[in-house]
N, C-alpha and C positions, 0 to 999 in steps of 0.2 A: 776407767771412766774419764771422760773429758768434761771439764766444767765449762759452762758458758755463763755470761753475765745476764742479768735480768732483762736488759734491753734486747738482747738476742732472743731470749725466750718469748718476749712479747710479739715477735714477728710471726710466730706460729699461730695459725688460725684453725683452732680445733672446734668442730661443730657437732651437734647431735644430729644424727640421721636415722632414717628408717629404711631397712632393706626391703625393697619392693620385689626384686626378682634375682634369681641365681641361675646362671647357665654355665655349662662346661665351656672352658676356653677351647676354641677350635684348633689351636696349635700347641697345646701344652696339657700334659696329663695331670699335673698337680695344681692347676690354676682354675679359678672360677672368674667369670665376668659377672659382676654384681651391679645392679642398678640401685642407687641410694637416693632417697628423697631428703633434701636439706631445707625443706620449707621454702622461704622466700628466695633462697639462693638457687633453687631449682633442683633438677635431678642430675646425677652424675653417674658415669660408668667408672667402676673401679675394678682393676684386676687384682685378685688377692690369692695368695697361696694357702688357702684354707681347706682345700679338697680332702686332705688326709685326716682332717680333724672334725669336719662338719658335713652332714648331708644337706642338700639344698633346702629341704623342708625344715631343718633345724635353724636355718638362718633367716628364711623368709619371714618378714613381719617383725624381726627383732630391731630394737634400738641399738645404735652403735655410736662410736666416736670416730669422726672422719677428720683427717689432716686435710683441710679444704684448700689451703693455698700452696700445696706441694706442686711443683712444676709438673705439668702433664708429661707422660712418658709413653712411648710405644713399647709394649711388652709382648713379644712374640707376635707382632702384627696387630695388636689391639691397643687403642689409646686408653690409658688409665688417667683419670682426672682427680686423683686423690689417693688416700691410703686409709684403710680401716685399721684402727689401732687394736692391738692384741697383746695380752700377757703371754709370755713364752717361758716354759720351764727351762732350767739350765741345760738339761739333756735334750730339749726340743721334742719331748714325747707328748707334752701337753700344751695346747694353745687355746686360749679363751679370749673371745673378743671383749673389749672394754665396753661396758654399758652403764648408762646412768642408773642409779638405784631406783628412781621413780620416773613416771611419765613427765615429760617437759616438752614444750613447743619445739617442733623440728626446726633446726637451724640455730638453736640456742648455742651461745658461745661457751666453751669450756675455759675457765680462768683459773 
C-alpha cells in the first residue's frame, strides 16, 4: 500500500451519481459503456469493467460513487469521463459497486 498525504487525497473529486443506461462496449467483451447522472455536474459516459459481475438491468437506476475529476481516457475507442468505484475481493471473483447507504442529491461530494 502506498500512503499519500491528506492534501493529495483532497484533490480527488468523488461524487454521487445515478446510472441511467448501460450498453455493451462495441470493442470489448468485458466492458460496459455507462451513462451516469451527476446532478448539476451533468451526465458522463464511463467505461467500466463490470460486465462479468452485473447484468445491465442490475445496474440501471442504482446510485454509485464516481471519481469525477479523473482525466478522461480513450478505452478501446470510447472516451471514459470518470470511474465508478467498486469494492473488489482479493481473488477478484466478487465486485460490488460502492453506493451511498441512503438517497442523497445527485452530485453530492464524498468527503
